[in-house]
C-alpha positions in Angstrom: -39.0 182.1 101.2 -37.4 185.5 101.7 -34.5 184.7 99.4 -36.9 183.7 96.6 -38.6 187.1 97.0 -35.2 188.9 96.9 -34.3 187.0 93.7 -37.6 188.1 92.1 -36.9 191.7 93.1 -33.3 191.8 92.0 -32.8 194.6 89.5 -29.3 193.9 88.3 -27.5 190.9 87.0 -24.6 191.1 89.5 -27.0 191.4 92.5 -28.9 188.3 91.2 -25.6 186.4 90.8 -24.7 187.1 94.4 -28.1 186.0 95.6 -27.8 182.7 93.6 -24.5 182.1 95.2 -26.1 182.5 98.6 -28.9 180.2 97.7 -26.7 177.4 96.4 -24.2 177.8 99.3 -27.1 177.4 101.8 -28.5 174.4 99.7 -31.8 176.1 99.3 -33.1 174.2 96.2 -36.2 176.3 95.6 -34.3 179.6 95.7 -31.4 178.1 93.7 -33.7 177.0 90.9 -35.6 180.3 90.8 -32.3 182.2 90.9 -30.7 180.2 88.0 -33.8 180.7 85.9 -33.9 184.4 86.6 -30.1 184.6 85.9 -30.5 183.0 82.5 -33.4 185.2 81.6 -31.7 188.4 82.7 -28.4 187.4 81.1 -30.2 187.0 77.8 -31.3 190.6 77.8 -28.4 192.3 79.5 -25.7 194.3 77.6 -24.5 196.4 80.6 -20.8 195.6 80.7 -20.3 196.5 84.4 -23.2 194.2 85.4 -21.9 191.4 83.2 -18.4 191.6 84.6 -19.5 191.9 88.2 -21.7 188.8 87.9 -18.6 186.6 87.0 -16.8 186.3 90.4 -19.8 185.0 92.4 -20.7 182.4 89.8 -17.0 181.4 89.4 -16.8 180.9 93.1 -19.7 178.5 93.1 -18.1 176.4 90.3 -14.6 176.5 91.8 -15.6 175.5 95.3 -18.0 172.8 94.2 -20.9 174.1 96.2 -23.5 173.3 93.5 -25.1 170.0 92.5 -23.9 168.5 89.2 -27.0 169.7 87.3 -26.6 173.2 88.7 -22.9 173.2 88.0 -23.5 172.4 84.3 -26.1 175.2 84.0 -23.8 177.6 85.8 -20.8 176.7 83.7 -22.7 177.4 80.5 -24.1 180.6 81.9 -20.7 181.8 83.1 -19.2 181.2 79.7 -22.0 183.2 78.1 -21.5 186.1 80.6 -17.7 186.2 80.0 -18.1 186.2 76.2 -20.9 188.9 76.3 -18.8 190.9 78.8 -15.8 190.6 76.5 -17.8 191.9 73.5 -19.3 194.8 75.5 -16.0 195.8 77.1 -14.3 197.8 74.3 -17.5 200.0 74.0 -17.9 200.3 77.8 -14.3 201.6 78.1 -14.8 204.6 75.8 -14.8 208.2 77.0 -15.4 207.5 80.7 -15.2 210.0 83.6 -12.9 209.2 86.5 -15.5 207.6 88.7 -16.8 205.3 85.9 -13.3 204.4 84.8 -12.3 203.4 88.3 -15.5 201.3 88.7 -14.9 199.5 85.4 -11.2 198.9 86.2 -12.2 197.3 89.6 -14.7 195.1 87.9 -12.2 194.2 85.2 -9.6 193.1 87.7 -12.0 191.0 89.7 -13.5 189.3 86.7 -10.1 188.5 85.3 -9.0 186.9 88.6 -12.2 184.8 88.6 -11.7 183.8 85.0 -8.2 182.7 85.7 -9.2 180.7 88.7 -12.1 178.9 87.1 -10.1 178.0 83.9 -12.8 178.1 81.3 -12.5 176.6 77.8 -9.9 178.1 75.4 -12.5 179.8 73.2 -13.8 181.6 76.3 -10.3 182.7 77.2 -9.7 183.8 73.7 -12.8 186.0 73.7 -11.7 187.5 77.0 -8.2 188.3 75.7 -9.7 189.7 72.5 -11.9 192.0 74.5 -8.9 193.3 76.5 -6.8 193.7 73.4 -9.6 195.7 71.8 -9.6 198.1 74.8 -5.9 198.5 74.5 -5.9 199.1 70.8 -8.8 201.6 70.7 -7.9 205.3 70.7 -11.2 206.1 72.4 -10.5 203.8 75.4 -10.2 205.7 78.7 -6.5 205.6 79.7 -7.0 204.1 83.1 -9.0 201.1 81.7 -6.5 200.7 78.8 -3.6 200.5 81.3 -5.5 197.9 83.3 -6.1 195.9 80.1 -2.5 196.1 79.2 -1.5 194.8 82.6 -3.9 191.9 82.5 -2.6 190.9 79.0 1.0 191.2 80.3 0.3 189.0 83.3 -1.4 186.4 81.1 1.7 186.2 78.9 0.0 187.7 75.9 2.2 190.8 75.9 5.9 190.1 76.0 8.1 192.0 78.4 9.7 193.9 75.5 6.4 194.7 73.9 5.0 195.9 77.2 8.1 198.1 77.9 7.7 199.5 74.4 4.0 200.1 75.0 4.7 201.9 78.3 7.4 204.0 76.7 4.9 205.1 74.0 1.9 205.7 76.4 4.1 207.6 78.9 6.0 209.6 76.2 6.0 213.4 76.0 3.6 213.0 73.0 0.9 211.8 75.4 -0.9 214.3 77.7 0.3 214.2 81.3 -3.2 213.3 82.5 -3.6 210.4 80.1 0.0 209.1 80.8 -0.7 209.2 84.5 -4.0 207.4 84.1 -2.4 204.7 82.0 0.4 204.3 84.5 -2.1 204.0 87.4 -4.2 201.4 85.4 -1.2 199.3 84.7 0.6 199.4 88.1 -2.2 199.9 90.5 -1.8 196.9 92.9 1.2 195.7 90.9 4.0 198.1 91.9 6.2 195.0 92.6 6.6 194.7 88.8 8.9 197.7 88.9 11.3 195.8 91.2 11.8 192.8 88.9 11.3 194.1 85.4 14.1 196.3 84.1 12.3 197.2 80.8 9.2 198.4 82.6 11.3 200.3 85.2 13.2 202.0 82.4 10.0 203.2 80.7 8.7 204.6 84.0 12.1 206.1 84.7 12.1 207.9 81.4 8.5 209.2 82.0 9.3 210.6 85.4 12.5 212.2 84.1 10.5 213.9 81.3 8.1 215.7 83.8 8.8 219.2 84.8 8.8 219.9 88.5 5.3 221.1 88.7 3.9 218.1 86.9 6.1 215.8 89.0 4.8 217.2 92.3 1.2 217.1 91.0 1.7 213.3 90.4 3.2 212.5 93.8 -0.2 211.3 95.1 -0.5 208.9 92.2 3.0 207.5 92.8 2.2 207.2 96.5 -1.0 205.2 95.6 1.0 202.8 93.4 3.9 202.4 95.9 1.6 202.1 98.9 1.2 198.4 98.2 4.9 197.8 98.6 6.2 196.9 102.0 9.4 198.4 103.4 11.6 195.6 102.0 10.0 195.9 98.6 10.6 199.6 98.6 14.2 199.1 99.5 14.6 196.6 96.7 13.0 199.0 94.2 15.4 201.8 95.3 18.3 199.4 94.9 17.1 198.3 91.5 16.9 202.0 90.4 20.1 203.2 92.1 22.3 200.2 92.7 23.2 198.4 95.9 24.8 201.4 97.5 21.4 202.9 98.1 20.1 202.6 101.6 17.0 203.6 103.5 16.1 206.0 104.8 19.4 207.9 104.9 22.1 207.9 102.2 19.9 208.1 99.2 21.9 209.6 96.3 20.9 210.0 92.7 22.6 208.0 90.0 25.4 210.1 88.3 23.9 209.4 84.9 20.3 209.9 86.0 19.9 213.2 84.3 19.2 216.7 85.6 15.4 216.1 85.9 15.9 212.9 87.9 18.3 214.6 90.3 15.8 217.4 90.7 13.0 215.0 91.6 15.1 212.5 93.6 14.6 214.1 97.0 10.8 213.9 96.7 10.6 210.4 95.3 13.2 209.1 97.7 11.0 210.3 100.6 7.9 208.8 98.9 9.6 205.4 98.6 10.9 205.5 102.1 7.4 206.1 103.3 8.1 209.6 104.6 5.7 212.5 104.0 6.5 214.7 101.0 5.5 218.3 100.7 5.4 219.9 97.3 
């Protein structure tokens, strides 16, 4: 049928994985068999990290939701483990020296693959390979900062970086010794989609606070779009709680925002802008 033809013509591993998911979901045994065979063949010859990672979520979904027959599930589970391990090995090399577009694409694939891996709960040796791949990205000086920040966040969420170690890491990666561009990229990689962490984690909040206070006015204004992207995932109540966490209970939205007396001159200088940003108001440099 048509799906078998599409499987035969699929050029990439992730496209093939999605087609196999469709075939198994629709209980098309001929297409499923052809797709699994093609997947195994292509996986044996693929070293493209982005493809490997992007193929994980559709296969994990099949296993998790029990859409495959027992024999198919066993084949899929073995294939998925192989893809995760190969992706983990390729990841530290794939994360090196990327431009902004490639780094963003890899970060997206990384987050989706990690979510799928957590949901499907593979064997410990597979999880260990995945964590080792993330740690290697974080440890390499050649890793693109955006991807390194994402790897740090995933390790933190998995409990393999303690709160104190993560706060220390952020303090280091956001320190004045790091270029503003790399610091901003690491910040975005870590907090993109996870700005809520700043509400609850005093150590992380302190590291970010210190970074923001270290920026001169021009650099701070230049990074307002980045901060807006990170905070855009917070609803109004979460933004209020973040302001209260930073400034104390006397802060209120949108009026009455006052800087902490011991916040430092840089923080007082920036406060009007970041207060508007957190309140959801437009800011103009």
